[in-house]
N, C-alpha and C positions, 0 to 999 in steps of 0.2 A: 504494500499499500504505500503510495507516495503522498506525504503530508507536506512536502516542501515546495510544491508549486500550487499557488491558488490565486483567486481574484484579489487584487489589492483594494483598499478602501476607494479609491477612485476606479470606477467600473471600467475605465478606458484603459486602465493598467493591469499588468500581471506581475506577480512576483516570482522570481527564480532564485535558487541557491546553488552555488558552485563550490566544489572543493578544489582549493588552490595550495598544493603542498609546498610551493617554493616562496611563501610568505615568510620572510626572515627577520624583518627589523621595521622600525618606524619609517624608513624611506619607502619600503614596500606598501605600507598601508597607505602613506601619502600618495604614491604614484598610482595606486589602484583607484583610491576614492575620488581622486581629481582627474585622472586620466579616462576612466570609463565614462564619466559624465559628459565628456566631449562628444561621444556619439549621441546624436539627437534622440535616438530611439531609447536611450537609457536615462531615466530621470533622476534615480538615486542609486548610490553604491555605498554599501556599508561592510566593513571588514570585521569579522571575528577572529581576532588575532589568536586566541587560545585554541579554537577549533580549525584555524586556517581555512576559513569559509568566507565567501563574499555573497551578500544578499543584494539582489538587483530589483528594482521596480522599473519596468520598462514597458513600452507600448506593446499592443497586441500584434503588430506586424513585425516585431523583432523576432525572427526565427532563430533557432539553435546555432546554426553555422555562423550567423552575423554575431551572436553574443560571444562565442568562442573565439571569433577572429578579432573581437575587441580586446580580449585577454592576450591573445597571441601578439597583437600590434604593440602591447606594453612589455613583452618578453616574459610572459607567464603562461604556464600551461594549466588549464582548467578542465575539470570534469563536472558535467551536470549531476547534481545530486537526485537520486531516485531513479536514474536512467541506466543503470549498470553496475556491476560489482566493482568497478574501479574506484568509486568513491570510497569503499571499505578498505580496500587493499593499498591504495596509493601511500598513505601516510605510514602504514605498517612496513611496507616495502622500503620506504625511505629510511626508517629507523634501523632496519635490518642491514641495509647497505652501508650506513654509517658505522654500525658495529663491526661489520666485516672489515671495512676500511681501517678502523682503529686498530684491529687485530693485525691486519697485514702490515700497516705502517709501523707499529710498534716492534714487530718481530724483525722487520727489515732494519729499523734503526739500530736495534741491539746488535745485529751482525756486522753491519757497516761500521759502527763505533769500534767494534773489536778488531776490525781490519785496520782502522785508522790509528789504533794504538801503536802499531809498528811504524806507520809513517811518522807520528809524532815522536817516536823514540829515536828517529834518525835514520831510517831506511832510505837508501837512495839508489838511483840508477834503475836497473832492471827489477829489482825487488820492489822498489817503490811503485814502478809502472804497473807491475803485476797486481799489487793490492788496489791500486786505482781502477785497473779494469775489472777486477773482481767486485769492487764496490759499485762500478757502473752496471754490471750484469745483474746485481741485486736491486739497485736504486731505479733503473729505468723502468721496468714493469711495475715496480711498487708505485712509482709516481704516476704512471699511466692509470693504474687501477685506483688507488687510494685518493688521487686528486680529483676524480670524476665529479664529485659534488661541487667542488669549486670551479673546475673547468667548464661545466655545463652551464652553470649560473652565470659565469662571467661571459661566456659566449653569447647566450641569450640576450643578456643586457647590452652588450656592444653591437650584437646584430640589429638591434632596434634603436640604437642611438643613444643608450643610457649607459650609466656606470653604477656600480655597487661596490661593497667592501671586498667581494670575491675577485675584482679585476686586479688590484694590486697584488693580492695573495698570488694569483695564477701567473702574473708577470714575474714576481720575484722567484717563485719556484722554478718557472721555465728558464728565466735567465741564469739562476745558479746552476741548474742542470746543464744548459748549453755551455756555459763557461767551464764547468767541470769537464765536460767531453772534450772541449777545446784543449784545456790544459793537459789532460790524459794523452790526447792524441799528439800533442807536441811535446811530450815528455816534461811537462812543467812541474814545479815543485808542489803545487798545491791544487787540490780537487775539493769540491764542496758538496759531494753527494750526501755526506751526513747531515751538512746543514739543511738541504732541501728536504730530506726525509724526516728530520727532527721537526722542522717546521710544520709539515703536514700532519705529523702525529699529534702535536700539542693543539693545533686548530681543530682537527677532528675530535679530540677529546672534549674541548669546549663545546663544539656543536652536538655532540652525542649526549653529553650530560644535560644540555637544554632539551634535547629531544625526549629524553627518558622522562623528564618532568612534565613535559607538554602532552605526551601520549596518554597520561592518566587523567587528563581534563575532559576526555570526549566519551560520547556514548550514552548519556543520560536519556535523550530522547528515544534512542532505539531500545533501551532496557524497559522504559515506560510502555512502549507499544507492545512489548512482549507479554504484558499483563492483559492484553485484549484476548477474548476467546477466539480461536482459530475459525470457528463457524458455529452452526447450529442445525438442529433438526427443525425443519419448517413444516408446519401443517398445510397440506394441499387442499384444494376445494373438494376433492372427491374423498377426503378424510384420510388418505395416505400421508406418509411423511417422507421427506427428502432432505439429505443433508446438503446445506448451502454454505459455501466459503463466506468468511466474513466480509470479503470485498464484494460479494454479489448480493448481500442482504439489502433490501428496500423497505422504505416505510409502508406500513400495512401488512407485512408479513407476520404471521404467528409463529414465534419460536417455542419449542418444547424444551424447557431447561430443567435438567435432572438435577437431584441433590449433589453437591460437590462439583458442579460444573460452573465455570465462569461465563458470564454473559457476553455475547459478541456484538452487542448493539444495544442502545438506549432504547427503552420501551416502557410500556404500562402493563401491569399484571391483570389479565382478563379472566384467569381461573386459577384457583388454589391460593394457598398461604404458606409462607416460609419465614425464616430468618436469613437476612442478608448481611453478609460482611461488608460495611460501608467504609472501612478504614481507608480504602483508596481515596475517597472524596473528602471525608469529615474528620479522620483520624480517631473516631470512636473506636475503643477496644472491644467493646461488647457488640456482638451482632444485633441488628435492629429487625423488629417484626415487620413484615411486609405482606399485604393482602391485596385483593381486587382494588383496581384504580390506583394503586400506588406506583410511584415513577421508580424505576430501577435503571442502572447505568452500566454500560459496557465496562468490562474488567472486574466488576464486583462479583463476589463469590456466593452462590446459592448454598447455604449452609444445611438445610434440613429436608425440604420436600419438594417434589417436581411441581413446577407452575408453568402456565402458558403466558407468554409475553407478546404483545403486539408491538412490533418495532415502530418507533418514532423517529429514531435518527440512527444512521449508520455511516461507517467509514470515517471520513475526515469531519463529519458533523456531530460526532459523539463528544460526550463530556471529557473522556480520556484524551481524545485528539485535541481538544482545545487546551488541556493542561500540557501536552506535548508542544503545541504551538506557543503558549505562554513561555515555556522553558526556553525555547529557541530565541524568541524575541527578547526575553529578560536577559539572556546570556550576551545578546548582541550589544547590550549596554556596556559591556566590558571591553568591547573590541577596541575602543579608543585609548584603553590603558596602555601606556608606552613605558617600558622599563628604562632605567637609567642608562644601561649598556646600549640599548638601541639608539637612544637619543644621542649619545656620544659617537656611536659608530656612523651616524648619518653624515659627519664631516670627514670621517675617516679617509675614504677613497681619494677625493679631490686634494686633501692636504698631503697624503703620501705620494701621489703622483707629482704634485708640485715639488716636494722636497727631492724626490729622486731625480727629476729632471733638472732641477736647479744644481744639484750636486754634479751631475753628468756635465752640464754645460759649464759650470764654474771651473771645473778641473780641466776641461778641454780648453777654455780660455787661458787658464794658468799655465799651459804647455804640457800637461800630462798627456800620454798617448791615450788612444780609445780604450785600450785594454785596462789600464789603470782607472781611467774615469768610469768605465762600466763597472769594474769590481766595486768601486765606492758606492756607485748608485745601487748596486745590488745589496751591498751591506746596509745602506739606507732603508731599502725595501724590507730587508729581513728583520732589522733591529727595531723597526716601527711596527712590525707584525702585532696584530691586536690580541695576541694569546692572552696575556694578562688581563686585558679588558674584557675578552670573551670569557675567561674563567672567573672573574670577579664575582658575578651573580651566580652562576650554576654551581660553583664550588662551594660557596657559603650555603646555598640552598640544600645541596646534597648532604653536607655535613649535619645542618640543622634537622633535616628529614630523618638521618639515621639516629640522631640523638632522641628525636621525638618518637621514633618507632620503639625504642627501648621503654618508652613511657606509655606504649599503646596508642599512639596516634599515627595515622597514615597520611602523609601528605601526597596528594594526587598531582598537584600543579605547584611548581616552585613560586610562580608569581603570586600565588595565593599568600604566601608568607609576607610579601610586601603589603598586600591589602590588609592582612590581618594585623599588621604592626599599626595600622592607622584607625582600627575601629574604636568607636567610643559608645556605642549602644548595641547591646545584645537583645535580640527578639527570639524568644525561646518557645518552641512548641511543648505542650504539657505531656500527652500520652506517649510514652516510649522514649521521652528526651529528658524532662525533669523527673519522670516517674520511670519505673523499670519497664513499663509496657506490658506487664502480665499480671493477671489478677491473683491476689493472695488472700487466703482464708484468714479473716481477722479475729474470729471468736471461736475457734475451735476448742480453747481451754474452757469454755463455758458448756460444752457438750459432754454428756455421760459416755464412758468408755464403750458400752454395748452399742449405743448409737453411732459412735465414731467407726466401729467395726462394720455396721450396717451401712453407713454412709460410703465407706470405701468400697464395699461389695457392689453397691449400685453405681458408683462412679466409674469403676474399672469396666463396667459393662457399656458405657455410654461414650458417644463421640462428641458430646458437647464441650466447648472450650472451658467451661466452668467445672465440669466433671473432670477434665484433664488436670486443672489446677487443683482441684480437690484431692484427686489421687496422688499428685506430687506432694502436697503439703501433709496428707495424713500419713504417706509412706515416710516422709522425713521425721515424723514423730514416733515411728516404729509400730503404728497401728496394723494389726492383721485383720484381713477381711472376714466378714461373717459368711456363713454358708446360706446361699439363697437359692431358689429354684425359680424356673419359668421366667427368666429375666427377659424383658422385652422393652425396646425403646419406640415410642410414639413421637415422630417429629412434631415439634410445637407443643408437646405436653410433658415429655420427660420420660423416665424409667419407672416400670412397674415390675414387681417380682412377689415371690412368696417366701417369707421368713417365719420359721417355726410355725408353719401352718396359717399364717396371718398374711393378708396382702399389705404390701408396702409399696410407697411411691416416692420418687424423688424428682421435683419439678419446680414450677413456678410458685413462689410463695402467695398465700391467699390472705394472710393477716395484715399486720402493720406494714410488711414489706412488700405488699402486692404492687405489682407494676415496676418494681426495681429490676434493672437489668444486671445487677451485681449481687444477687441473692438467690439461693436455692432453699427448698424446704423439704424436710423428711417427714413423711406421714405414715402412720401405721393404723390400718383400718380406717382410713380417711381422716384421722385425728392427727394434727400437727404435733410432732414431739420435738422437733430441733430445726431452727433456721440458721443457715450458714450465710454469713455475710462476707462480701469480698471487697478488697480495696486495691487499687493499683498504687503499689507503695512507692514512696519517693526514692530516688537514689541515695545511697547511705551518706554520701557526703555533699548532698545538694546544698544544704545550709552554708558550710564553710566555702563551698565553691563559689556561690553567689557573693559571699563576702570577699573572697579573693578577686574576683571580677570587679567589685566596687573599689577595692584597694588600688587596681590598676587604672582607675578612672573610667570603667566601662559600667554604664547604667543598664540594668536589665529590666525586661517586662515580659509577660506571657502573651504569646498568640496562640489561639486554640480553636479548633474545630469542635470541640466538646461543649456540652451545655454548660451554663454558668454554675448550676449546682455542683457539677463534677469538677469544675476548676477552682471555685472559690476556697475550699479547704487548703488546697496547695498553695495559693496565692496568699492566704493569710499566714501559713507556716513560714513561707519564705520571705513574707514582707514585701511582695511584688504586686504591681497593678497588672490587670489581665483584660484583654480583649477575647471575647468568647463567641462561639457560634460562627466562626469565620469560613468562608469558602476559599479555594485557591485564589480566586480573584480579590477577594477581600484582604488576604494577606499580602498579596502583591501590592494592593492600593496602600496598605499600612506601611510597607516599606518605602514606598514612593513618597509618602508624607514625611517620613523620618528623613529621607534623603534630601527632600526640598527644604527642610529645616536646617540643613547642613551637617547632619549626622552621617558617620560612616557606620554602616549597619553590619553586624554579624548576625546572620540568620542561623539558628540551630534547630533542626527537625529531623523527623524520621520517616514519615509516611509519604505516600504517593502524592497526597494532596499538598505536601509541602515542596514538591519539586520546583514549581514556578519561583516560589519565594527564595529557596535555596539558590536558584540561578540568578535571581535578581539581587541579592544581597551583595554589599560591597565584599564580603567574604562569607563562608558557609562552612558549617560542620554538620555532621551527621552521626549518630552512634552506630557501632557495629551491628546492631540488631535492626537497622533501618532496612526499608524495602530496598530492592535493587536500583530503583529510580532515585530514592532519596540519596543512596550512596554515590551513584553516578552523577547526580546534579550538584552535589557538594564538593568543596575544596579539599576537605579534610575529614577523615573518619577516626572517631575515638572509640576504643575497644574496652570491653568489660563493663562493669556496673558503676563506675565512679564517673563523677561530672568534673572533677579537678583537672583533668587533662585539657579542658578548654582554656582555663587560665593558664596552664603551663605552656599551650601553643601560642598565646598571645605574648607571654613573656619572651619566649624563645624568638618569635617573629621579630620583635623589637630589637632584641640583641642582634639578630641576623642582619637587620639593616643597618645597624651600627657598623658591623664587620664589613658589609658590602661598600659602604662609605669609605671605610678605611682601606679596602682593597683598591678602590678607584684612586685614592689619593697616592697609594704605592705605585700603581700602574702610571699615573701621571708623572710622578717623580722620576720613575725610571726613564720615561721618555725624555723629560727635561735634561736628565744627565747623559743618557745614551745617544740621543740623536745629534746633538753637536759634536760628539766624539766621531761618530760614523761620518758626518758631513765633512769633518776635517781630515778624513782618510786615516785616522789612527786606528780604526776597527776593521778587520777583515771580515768576510762573510762567515767564516767559521766562529770567530769570536763573537760576531753578531748573533749567530744562532744560539750560542752558549749563553750569552746575556740574555736573549729572549726567553730561553728556557729557564734561566735562573729567576727572571722576574715572575715567571708563571709558578714556579716553586715557592716563592715568597708568598704570593697571593694564596695558594693552596694551604701553606703552613699557617697563615693568619686565620684562615677559615676554620682550620682544625681546633682552634681555640674554643669554638661553639660547643664542643663536646662537654665542656666544663659548665655550661649555663645552668643546667638543671640539676647539677650535683650538690 
């Protein structure tokens, strides 16, 4: 099902989405957003930097070849989303290619450095030439293979009259390799194969680290749509039934939905009664009663009894498809977030080209030969290589992500740490986030032991979620089940059995707790003898975690789809204000209001209904127990029953940003010292490569200090 092409608000326009794997930096974003709209048929272009996607609003007469041509004219390869497998495979293939290139360059670099030791130790004549040729045999295929990500990008940019940061990298590597071959062929004393391969290795490391973090940021919409039923048995006019795929369902059709089956379309119940798991849309932990004329939605789960549902909306018109659309649109809001490294790299290519050209021309004018002038220009290109700049952000993010992982926090997107460092307002879902998301029997100590044994026997035979909770809690108390006979479960009514010759039931309470979704009643011969009440317990450290957030200057409040009565006790306990009964769109609007007031919002939620809000927040987190959609839509996932990892993540994020700033100062300081030396001809290409590598190691070493932040 393609949800990515639809009518725009202006009926004369259509909206299309494209995967563009080669979006690398702020310059790419600017080039696409400004260049695409020069085509009169394209009205707006918005880049999603995290997902490497471009969203276009264009006129109806813009056909696909024309739109793809607009990307090609700017030097980018694009794939239409929803029109083939390439959209799924392109980015994964790019990451695999980078990893293979890192491995090849690293292996070759180590071998060439071993060969270079002999040359550095004074080998001369035929021996030196032999080691140079052996180095060439290793370096040439390595550079041709591992340098492809840079060479392809540089060629596309130059072919369309543009430049990017891969152009000077490609020129530096190519010139160093060509000069090395010339030196080897003419029996020269120096060759720089080790410099060229080392340069590629460190550049590839930076790009791959960045790719690893970015790959974790995609897939939320796909995971959400997996919750759709794949199809339904549809009642035909002659009374027969036929399986119809979800994409072929039409309004007016009548679906036969069995117990335990997910709905494939929105509709209205026309026959039967059941309980529906609505956590998809509302976040409610307890299933809700649904009967004739009640509205039900695609993706929700029929818990108890078969029902007939008349389809009212299918495909892209369903509520779950609307949530997917909201997630996509909300994440577009982050597409203009430009990281410090990308802003700095925007000026890199023209500055380096100018420096290298000035060095070459200056030395030629000063009377040096072309060979010496070219060596100095290559040294300038190598020593100004943005390895330290490229590693400044991903190195710190990788170290921070590793430290947080030991604390039970998984960071999916490195740029999320930058946003997390800025948050000053936390909006937290209740069910499954502030609470554990599972019902816990709260009054078992009030129930007689023989009744506990009977409760366990009946609960073990039931499929109801409260029965499962009761089985778990009674088992933890060491209770043994009573002996019962003729156990039978009636959907919507509960369990019935015979105990010691007397009829017993376990089901909906009839007394003071009548109507409660979090209570069940044990009756013997129709007389109530015990009522078990359940509560969704708070996470054990919820109160100190909220206090830790406040100590960090982050104010918190509750956003919940639950009823006010269910949320109020939690809000009172934690001392938080709460907005209740919210739909996904309501939560999205609440975040929008906070953002409009100047707040940087951290959204914390777990359900499918939280997906759009998680995507819209300045940063977002989800517990490990969250739905697949909640986990995919969030930036970070915290594991276990504790809430304190939220505060730990914010503290680590702020320290990470401080280290990133330090890394940039180190990288800038390195260039301030090294570039004049290279320009003056004091630094050879080999020394330039070593200096460049040393600056990268300093940046990585500084990033490793983050390991001590949470200790």
